[in-house]
N, C-alpha and C positions, 0 to 999 in steps of 0.2 A: 429165682434167677441169681447167679453168682454175683453179678454186679450189685444187686441189692444186698446180698450178704456182706460184700466188702464194705458197704457203707452203713451196715446195720449198727455197729458199735459206735460209729460217728454220730448217728442219729440218737443212739442211747445216751451218748455223752452230752449232746446238745439239749436233749429233753429231760434227762434224768440225773445229770451230774450236778446235784444241788445239795446243800447242807445247811445246818442250823445249829447255833451254839448251845442250845438248851439241852441237847441230847447228852445222856450220861455215859453211854457206852460207845467206844470208838473201836470198831472191830477190824481185824485183819480181813482182807478180801476172802481168804480161804474159809473164814468162819461165817461170812455173811450169807444168809439165805435170801436170795433175791425175791422169792415168791412168798416169803412169810408175811402175814398180815394182809394178804390179798385173797379175794375169792377166786373160784375157778373161772369166773368171767373176766378177771383182771380188774375188778373194782377193789377199793380199799374196804376191808371187812368191817362190818358194824358201823359204817359211816354212810349217811344219806347226804350226799353233797348238796342237794337242793335245799337242805335246811340252813346252809351257810352261804349259798351263792345266789345273787340276783343277776339273772341273765338279761342281756340286751335282746332285741329282736334279731333272730338268727335265721329265720326262714323267709323266703321271698324277698330278700334284700337284693340290691343291685350289684352286678358283678360284670367286669370287663370280659369280653370274648377272648382277650389275649391270655387270660389265666389258663385257658384250655388248649393253648398252643405253645409248643416248644420252639422258640425262635432259633434262627441259625446261630446267633451269637451265644445263646445259652448252651446249645449243643456243642459248639466249638470249644467253649470253656471247659466243659466236662471231658470232652475227648482229649483236649490238650493235657488235662490233668492226668488222664490215663497214660498218654504217651510219655509224659515226664517220668513216670515210674518205670518205663521200659526204655528210657534213653541211655545209651552207652556214651562214654566219653573217651577221647584219646587219653592215653597214659603217658605223661612226659617223665622221662628218667634221665635226661642228659643235660640238665641245667640246675642251678641252685634255686632253692626256695626263696621267693620274694614276698614282701608285704602284700596282702590281698589275695594270695594264692589259696585255692582250695586243695588240700593235700590229704592223702590217706596215710594214717600212721598207726603203729602199735606201740604200746608202752607198758612198763611195769613200774609201779611206784613203791618206794620203801621209806620208812622212817626208822632211823637208827639201825639200818640194815635189815629190817623186817618188813615184808610185804603187808599191806593193809587192805581191808575189804573195800572194793569199788575202785581200786587203783590199778587195775589190770585189764587190758582189752582181750586177753586170752587168745591172741593171735587172730581175732576176728577182723581187725582193722576198723578204723573209724574215720569218717570224713570230717575235717575241720577247716574253717576258713579264717586265716589270720586277719585280725582286725574286726572280725564279725562274731565268731564263736567265742563264748565266754568260758574261759578256764581260769584257774587260780593264778594270782601273781602275774608274772610275765612268761608263763609257760610257753605259749605259742610264739611269742616274739623271739624266743631263744632258738626257734627252729630256722629262722631266716639265715640264709647263707649256706645251709647244709644241703646235701644232694641226695636224691633217692638212692636207696641202697645202704646209706650210712646208718650205723647204730652208735649212739653216743649218750652220755648222761647230761641232764640238766638239773639245776637246783632251784627250788622254789620254797616259799614259806606260806603255809596256810594262814588265812586271815584269823584274827582273834576278836570276837568269837567266830567259830565256823559251825553254822547250823547243820551242815550235812553230816558231820561226825564230830561232836564236841571233843572227843579224845584227840583229835588232830589239831585243835585250835592252837594257833601260834607256833606250830612245830615246823622245823625244816624237813624237807623231803627231797629225795633224789629219784628222778624218773629216768629209766633207761628207755630211750625212744628209738624206734626204727622208722625211717621215712620210706614208705612203700612206693608212692608215686605222686606226681603232681597232676591234678585234673586238667585236661586240655579241653579242646572244643567239643561240643556235643555232635554226635553222629546223627544224621537225619533218621527219624523213625516214622513209619506210616502205620496206620491202623490195619491189622491183618487178621486173618482167621486164627492164626496162632495166638495172638493176643486175646482174641475173643474166647479161645479155649481156656485161658487162665481164669475166666469168669464163668465157666461152665456152659458156654454157648458154642454153637457149631460154626457160625459165620460172623464176620464183622457187621453185616447188615442186621443180624439179630441183636448184636450188642448195641448198635445205634438205636434200634427200636426200644430196647430195654432202658437205655439212657433217656430217650425221649419221654417215656412213661414216668421215669423218676423225676425229670425236670418239671413236668406238669404237676406231679404230686407236690413238689416243693413250692410251686406257685400257689397251689390250693392252700398249703400250710401257711404261706405268708398272708394270703387273703384272710384266712381264718384268724390268725393271730392279731391282725389289725382290727378285725371285727370285734373280737372278744376283749379288746383293750377297754371297752366301756363296761364290762362286767364288774361286779363288786362282790367281794368275799368278806363277810362280817367277821369271820374267825377261821383260823386254820387249825384243825384238830391236832392235838399233840402227837397222836400216832402217825399222822402224815409227816409232820416235821421231823420226828425221830427217824422214820423210814428214809426220807430223802437225804438226811445227813449221813446215815450209815451207808446208803447207796453211793453217795459221793466219795466217801472215804474208801470204800471197797474199790471203786473205779480208779481212784488215784493210786491206791496201793498196787493194783494190778498193772496199771500203766507204768509205774516206776519199776516194778519187777521185770516187765518186758524189756526195759531199757537197762537192766543190770544194776538197778539202784534200790535202796530201801526208801521208804516214804519220806523220811527226814532229809535224806540227800536230795531227792527230787525236789522237795519243797524249797530247799536252800538255793537251788538253781533258778527257781522262779521268784526269789526275793523274800521268802518267808523263813523265819528262824524256828518256827514250830507249827504244829498242826492247829493249835489254838489260834495262833496269829492269822493263819490262813482262813479258818472258818469265821472268825469274828469280822474279818475284812469283807466277807461276802454276804453278810447277814441279810441286807435288804434285797439283794438279787435273789437269794435263796427263797425269801418269802414270796417274791413275785413268781418264781418258778413253781413253788408249791401251790400257789393260787391257781396256776394253769391246770394242774392235775385236777383240782376240785371243779374247775369250770368244765373241763372235758367230761368228767364223770357226771356232772349235773345234766349236761346235754344228753349223754348216753342213757341216763336214767329216764329222762323225760321222753326220749324217743324209742326206748326199748332196744338200744343198740348193744350188741355183744360181738365178741370176736370168737372165731372157731379155730380148730386145728388147721383147717384148710386155709384160713386167713394168715396163720403163722407161716405156713409153707409159701403162700403166694407172696408174702412180704419178704421172704428170704431169711427168716429167723429160725427155721427149723433146726439148723445146725447147733443152736444154743439151748435146746430144750434140756439136755442132760445137765448142763452147768447152771442154767438160770431158771429153769422151770417154766411150765406152760402159763401159769397166771401172770408172771412178770412179762412174758412175751406178748400175751394178749393185751396187757395194759399198754405196752409199746404200740401195738397195732391200733388200739383205740386212740392213742394220743397222736400218732403221726399219720394215720391214714383214715380209719373208718369214720371218726367224728368230723375231722376237717373236710373229708370228701363229701360226707352227708350234707354239711352246710353249704359247700360250694355247689354241689349238684342240685340243691334245692333253691338256689339263688336265681334271680331273673337276669338274663344276659342283656346288657345294654344294646339297644338297637342302633 
């Protein structure tokens, strides 16, 4: 289902965007082989997870019946999220920009009269909210008082140091800005068959059913994660730690590129002056996430659970086979569906 495909990379980010500072190689996403080091079944190769993991009791445990039901509130939350991505806004063009406005702008930045990388919207337009969106210096505040349709220059100074591009540290820049419009009130949007078609479904009812299935799976995931919190991992194999760091770096690099930035620029916007600073800050979290991989694989080993090509298709991941490989996608399916579902479906429902 296309709804599942749309959230596939979000799930990948939540489950697999992890790193560890001991890795020696930090690859570009284009170099990273997502399926390297994995078996055809989506297991870490040459690693028996049960040698490292002590599992809690995970079969026949108590589970609430509510885990298997998608509540109205949960469905509404997901539907509202979809509608927000299809919401149109009035475009205001007849008044000046005020503090707190969300506006759509284009700009071209220059230092000493020369354009620099990452300083141009290339006419695509970008939405910013004055007082909320973070830009260098007083970039956005200088837009206050100007009117949509105006093109004008503003002057700013890059911070020193500037992690996004050290060559710009402390330098004065001139941005030629065009204000396209001010965002007005949202126009009411309802779930329609046309919106469902964007997710590869014929009707809005099919989309709702698909969302309901997804919500229930997320509830099973939550139940599973709470249950395995009692598991212990004596050691995390170096190969697993290396894999998850490289995976995280590849994910971040790809995400930055999709937003027109290099990795260092993206990290600077999130408060890190280098990749090393980012990975070192996340060390403990990454160890916890890597442990989860080991726990899931240990249960899969014990129960003989594997993922098939059909499971990849059913989970909505088949569109990523060429770029990510079958083993990686099978690991995702094991992590976010097959093993958690096995545990939830073998639990005893509270009476």
